TIVO-2410 file (N, C-alpha, C; in nm, 3 decimals):
# residues 86
REC num residu      c1      c2      c3 atome chaine
REC   1      M   0.647   0.224  -1.569     N      A
REC   1      M   0.530   0.242  -1.459    CA      A
REC   1      M   0.475   0.088  -1.413     C      A
REC   2      Y   0.421   0.108  -1.281     N      A
REC   2      Y   0.411  -0.029  -1.211    CA      A
REC   2      Y   0.259  -0.056  -1.210     C      A
REC   3      A   0.233  -0.181  -1.206     N      A
REC   3      A   0.076  -0.189  -1.169    CA      A
REC   3      A   0.051  -0.202  -1.030     C      A
REC   4      I  -0.061  -0.149  -0.985     N      A
REC   4      I  -0.116  -0.167  -0.857    CA      A
REC   4      I  -0.219  -0.269  -0.848     C      A
REC   5      E  -0.169  -0.388  -0.749     N      A
REC   5      E  -0.261  -0.479  -0.710    CA      A
REC   5      E  -0.282  -0.463  -0.572     C      A
REC   6      L  -0.436  -0.501  -0.538     N      A
REC   6      L  -0.462  -0.490  -0.383    CA      A
REC   6      L  -0.487  -0.630  -0.354     C      A
REC   7      S  -0.463  -0.668  -0.252     N      A
REC   7      S  -0.468  -0.821  -0.176    CA      A
REC   7      S  -0.603  -0.800  -0.142     C      A
REC   8      Y  -0.675  -0.927  -0.117     N      A
REC   8      Y  -0.819  -0.961  -0.087    CA      A
REC   8      Y  -0.841  -0.874   0.039     C      A
REC   9      H  -0.770  -0.868   0.150     N      A
REC   9      H  -0.809  -0.811   0.260    CA      A
REC   9      H  -0.803  -0.650   0.252     C      A
REC  10      S  -0.703  -0.581   0.170     N      A
REC  10      S  -0.705  -0.456   0.134    CA      A
REC  10      S  -0.814  -0.406   0.078     C      A
REC  11      Q  -0.891  -0.490  -0.023     N      A
REC  11      Q  -0.982  -0.440  -0.102    CA      A
REC  11      Q  -1.092  -0.407  -0.021     C      A
REC  12      K  -1.135  -0.547   0.086     N      A
REC  12      K  -1.242  -0.561   0.178    CA      A
REC  12      K  -1.233  -0.449   0.259     C      A
REC  13      F  -1.105  -0.417   0.324     N      A
REC  13      F  -1.089  -0.290   0.401    CA      A
REC  13      F  -1.138  -0.153   0.351     C      A
REC  14      L  -1.115  -0.131   0.226     N      A
REC  14      L  -1.158  -0.018   0.149    CA      A
REC  14      L  -1.277  -0.006   0.105     C      A
REC  15      E  -1.349  -0.114   0.082     N      A
REC  15      E  -1.521  -0.116   0.054    CA      A
REC  15      E  -1.611  -0.090   0.201     C      A
REC  16      K  -1.550  -0.095   0.300     N      A
REC  16      K  -1.618  -0.068   0.456    CA      A
REC  16      K  -1.568   0.088   0.464     C      A
REC  17      L  -1.483   0.163   0.408     N      A
REC  17      L  -1.488   0.297   0.452    CA      A
REC  17      L  -1.570   0.445   0.369     C      A
REC  18      D  -1.560   0.509   0.450     N      A
REC  18      D  -1.671   0.632   0.384    CA      A
REC  18      D  -1.602   0.677   0.250     C      A
REC  19      R  -1.673   0.716   0.155     N      A
REC  19      R  -1.664   0.732   0.024    CA      A
REC  19      R  -1.513   0.829   0.000     C      A
REC  20      H  -1.498   0.947   0.095     N      A
REC  20      H  -1.438   1.061   0.059    CA      A
REC  20      H  -1.288   0.988   0.132     C      A
REC  21      I  -1.292   0.911   0.225     N      A
REC  21      I  -1.173   0.859   0.280    CA      A
REC  21      I  -1.112   0.729   0.194     C      A
REC  22      K  -1.180   0.661   0.118     N      A
REC  22      K  -1.164   0.581   0.020    CA      A
REC  22      K  -1.088   0.611  -0.084     C      A
REC  23      E  -1.157   0.733  -0.129     N      A
REC  23      E  -1.086   0.820  -0.255    CA      A
REC  23      E  -0.971   0.855  -0.239     C      A
REC  24      R  -0.963   0.931  -0.114     N      A
REC  24      R  -0.824   0.962  -0.076    CA      A
REC  24      R  -0.718   0.853  -0.061     C      A
REC  25      I  -0.734   0.746  -0.008     N      A
REC  25      I  -0.650   0.633   0.009    CA      A
REC  25      I  -0.602   0.589  -0.119     C      A
REC  26      E  -0.715   0.556  -0.220     N      A
REC  26      E  -0.692   0.527  -0.344    CA      A
REC  26      E  -0.603   0.608  -0.442     C      A
REC  27      G  -0.640   0.765  -0.420     N      A
REC  27      G  -0.551   0.853  -0.479    CA      A
REC  27      G  -0.407   0.813  -0.460     C      A
REC  28      R  -0.370   0.834  -0.310     N      A
REC  28      R  -0.249   0.804  -0.279    CA      A
REC  28      R  -0.167   0.668  -0.336     C      A
REC  29      L  -0.263   0.582  -0.336     N      A
REC  29      L  -0.203   0.455  -0.375    CA      A
REC  29      L  -0.177   0.432  -0.531     C      A
REC  30      R  -0.265   0.538  -0.599     N      A
REC  30      R  -0.227   0.545  -0.731    CA      A
REC  30      R  -0.086   0.600  -0.787     C      A
REC  31      N  -0.058   0.683  -0.693     N      A
REC  31      N   0.051   0.772  -0.693    CA      A
REC  31      N   0.193   0.659  -0.706     C      A
REC  32      L   0.150   0.547  -0.621     N      A
REC  32      L   0.280   0.446  -0.641    CA      A
REC  32      L   0.297   0.395  -0.764     C      A
REC  33      A   0.212   0.387  -0.869     N      A
REC  33      A   0.244   0.334  -1.011    CA      A
REC  33      A   0.359   0.420  -1.052     C      A
REC  34      Q   0.363   0.571  -1.031     N      A
REC  34      Q   0.459   0.636  -1.069    CA      A
REC  34      Q   0.583   0.636  -1.023     C      A
REC  35      E   0.588   0.640  -0.868     N      A
REC  35      E   0.696   0.623  -0.795    CA      A
REC  35      E   0.668   0.516  -0.689     C      A
REC  36      P   0.731   0.396  -0.712     N      A
REC  36      P   0.667   0.270  -0.611    CA      A
REC  36      P   0.735   0.308  -0.489     C      A
REC  37      V   0.831   0.402  -0.454     N      A
REC  37      V   0.911   0.415  -0.348    CA      A
REC  37      V   0.934   0.582  -0.336     C      A
REC  38      P   0.809   0.629  -0.284     N      A
REC  38      P   0.807   0.761  -0.268    CA      A
REC  38      P   0.915   0.813  -0.127     C      A
REC  39      H   0.913   0.958  -0.111     N      A
REC  39      H   1.004   0.995  -0.037    CA      A
REC  39      H   0.969   0.966   0.122     C      A
REC  40      D   0.841   0.923   0.139     N      A
REC  40      D   0.780   0.929   0.271    CA      A
REC  40      D   0.723   0.780   0.307     C      A
REC  41      A   0.787   0.686   0.216     N      A
REC  41      A   0.781   0.542   0.245    CA      A
REC  41      A   0.900   0.519   0.320     C      A
REC  42      K   0.856   0.399   0.393     N      A
REC  42      K   0.974   0.363   0.496    CA      A
REC  42      K   0.987   0.207   0.474     C      A
REC  43      F   1.105   0.170   0.436     N      A
REC  43      F   1.151   0.039   0.430    CA      A
REC  43      F   1.128  -0.036   0.554     C      A
REC  44      I   1.067  -0.158   0.557     N      A
REC  44      I   1.018  -0.240   0.651    CA      A
REC  44      I   1.114  -0.401   0.670     C      A
REC  45      S   1.108  -0.453   0.550     N      A
REC  45      S   1.183  -0.586   0.590    CA      A
REC  45      S   1.180  -0.619   0.415     C      A
REC  46      R   1.232  -0.750   0.415     N      A
REC  46      R   1.245  -0.819   0.279    CA      A
REC  46      R   1.150  -0.955   0.267     C      A
REC  47      D   1.071  -0.982   0.171     N      A
REC  47      D   0.998  -1.099   0.170    CA      A
REC  47      D   1.013  -1.162   0.045     C      A
REC  48      N   1.099  -1.283   0.052     N      A
REC  48      N   1.126  -1.348  -0.073    CA      A
REC  48      N   1.197  -1.243  -0.188     C      A
REC  49      N   1.292  -1.154  -0.161     N      A
REC  49      N   1.369  -1.094  -0.240    CA      A
REC  49      N   1.268  -0.976  -0.279     C      A
REC  50      D   1.152  -0.953  -0.236     N      A
REC  50      D   1.069  -0.863  -0.255    CA      A
REC  50      D   1.096  -0.754  -0.129     C      A
REC  51      K   1.113  -0.622  -0.178     N      A
REC  51      K   1.092  -0.516  -0.065    CA      A
REC  51      K   0.973  -0.470  -0.019     C      A
REC  52      V   0.939  -0.475   0.128     N      A
REC  52      V   0.841  -0.437   0.184    CA      A
REC  52      V   0.835  -0.328   0.258     C      A
REC  53      F   0.732  -0.236   0.218     N      A
REC  53      F   0.726  -0.090   0.251    CA      A
REC  53      F   0.632  -0.050   0.326     C      A
REC  54      R   0.592   0.067   0.409     N      A
REC  54      R   0.526   0.105   0.488    CA      A
REC  54      R   0.484   0.251   0.444     C      A
REC  55      Y   0.354   0.282   0.397     N      A
REC  55      Y   0.325   0.424   0.327    CA      A
REC  55      Y   0.207   0.467   0.442     C      A
REC  56      R   0.217   0.606   0.458     N      A
REC  56      R   0.155   0.664   0.546    CA      A
REC  56      R   0.050   0.732   0.473     C      A
REC  57      I  -0.087   0.736   0.502     N      A
REC  57      I  -0.187   0.818   0.448    CA      A
REC  57      I  -0.291   0.861   0.574     C      A
REC  58      G  -0.254   0.986   0.619     N      A
REC  58      G  -0.311   1.031   0.721    CA      A
REC  58      G  -0.311   0.929   0.843     C      A
REC  59      D  -0.429   0.888   0.917     N      A
REC  59      D  -0.401   0.799   1.012    CA      A
REC  59      D  -0.396   0.651   0.988     C      A
REC  60      F  -0.402   0.616   0.834     N      A
REC  60      F  -0.394   0.502   0.766    CA      A
REC  60      F  -0.264   0.450   0.715     C      A
REC  61      R  -0.211   0.341   0.734     N      A
REC  61      R  -0.083   0.273   0.696    CA      A
REC  61      R  -0.130   0.172   0.591     C      A
REC  62      A  -0.053   0.176   0.484     N      A
REC  62      A  -0.060   0.048   0.393    CA      A
REC  62      A   0.088   0.003   0.381     C      A
REC  63      L   0.097  -0.142   0.405     N      A
REC  63      L   0.163  -0.208   0.401    CA      A
REC  63      L   0.182  -0.272   0.245     C      A
REC  64      Y   0.304  -0.267   0.155     N      A
REC  64      Y   0.319  -0.311   0.030    CA      A
REC  64      Y   0.430  -0.365  -0.012     C      A
REC  65      K   0.440  -0.476  -0.107     N      A
REC  65      K   0.587  -0.510  -0.171    CA      A
REC  65      K   0.604  -0.450  -0.303     C      A
REC  66      V   0.724  -0.421  -0.319     N      A
REC  66      V   0.750  -0.396  -0.493    CA      A
REC  66      V   0.833  -0.513  -0.532     C      A
REC  67      K   0.730  -0.579  -0.650     N      A
REC  67      K   0.804  -0.685  -0.705    CA      A
REC  67      K   0.857  -0.618  -0.856     C      A
REC  68      E   0.992  -0.609  -0.844     N      A
REC  68      E   1.052  -0.507  -0.949    CA      A
REC  68      E   1.087  -0.596  -1.089     C      A
REC  69      K   1.081  -0.725  -1.061     N      A
REC  69      K   1.104  -0.811  -1.204    CA      A
REC  69      K   0.937  -0.783  -1.256     C      A
REC  70      E   0.846  -0.805  -1.200     N      A
REC  70      E   0.733  -0.812  -1.261    CA      A
REC  70      E   0.650  -0.651  -1.289     C      A
REC  71      K   0.726  -0.568  -1.231     N      A
REC  71      K   0.685  -0.418  -1.216    CA      A
REC  71      K   0.531  -0.412  -1.140     C      A
REC  72      I   0.506  -0.485  -1.039     N      A
REC  72      I   0.387  -0.478  -0.960    CA      A
REC  72      I   0.420  -0.413  -0.820     C      A
REC  73      V   0.322  -0.355  -0.764     N      A
REC  73      V   0.331  -0.273  -0.634    CA      A
REC  73      V   0.195  -0.337  -0.596     C      A
REC  74      L   0.225  -0.463  -0.499     N      A
REC  74      L   0.123  -0.552  -0.430    CA      A
REC  74      L   0.099  -0.480  -0.292     C      A
REC  75      I  -0.043  -0.395  -0.261     N      A
REC  75      I  -0.071  -0.347  -0.140    CA      A
REC  75      I  -0.128  -0.496  -0.092     C      A
REC  76      A  -0.042  -0.507   0.037     N      A
REC  76      A  -0.088  -0.641   0.132    CA      A
REC  76      A  -0.187  -0.616   0.229     C      A
REC  77      K  -0.165  -0.492   0.281     N      A
REC  77      K  -0.255  -0.427   0.385    CA      A
REC  77      K  -0.281  -0.329   0.413     C      A
REC  78      I  -0.423  -0.263   0.445     N      A
REC  78      I  -0.437  -0.151   0.461    CA      A
REC  78      I  -0.523  -0.148   0.605     C      A
REC  79      D  -0.496  -0.054   0.696     N      A
REC  79      D  -0.560  -0.034   0.852    CA      A
REC  79      D  -0.495   0.080   0.917     C      A
REC  80      K  -0.578   0.092   1.017     N      A
REC  80      K  -0.511   0.224   1.100    CA      A
REC  80      K  -0.370   0.167   1.169     C      A
REC  81      R  -0.313   0.268   1.206     N      A
REC  81      R  -0.166   0.250   1.263    CA      A
REC  81      R  -0.148   0.142   1.322     C      A
REC  82      P  -0.198   0.119   1.479     N      A
REC  82      P  -0.209   0.041   1.556    CA      A
REC  82      P  -0.225  -0.121   1.511     C      A
REC  83      R  -0.314  -0.141   1.412     N      A
REC  83      R  -0.348  -0.287   1.378    CA      A
REC  83      R  -0.302  -0.341   1.260     C      A
REC  84      V  -0.224  -0.245   1.171     N      A
REC  84      V  -0.175  -0.274   1.031    CA      A
REC  84      V  -0.071  -0.339   1.064     C      A
REC  85      Y  -0.001  -0.334   1.179     N      A
REC  85      Y   0.123  -0.462   1.185    CA      A
REC  85      Y   0.112  -0.576   1.257     C      A
REC  86      D  -0.034  -0.587   1.299     N      A
REC  86      D  -0.067  -0.737   1.361    CA      A
REC  86      D  -0.053  -0.839   1.261     C      A
***
């Protein structure tokens, strides 16, 4: 089982959302604790030996790193599709 950690920017983004959208996104992110690389996640790149993935949640995208040694999934950024890659 992996721990889920949110970056500062991810936390701030979630705080601004409507309650039902926030709950939907948080529910999907909690699933990453059981399965850090679900079938619908896409490998993007590597960052300091950590794999970076994109996870689609409706109109939103979450970019996250899987830290295998520490058993942590770090949610780096959450945003709508065109802006998440900036």
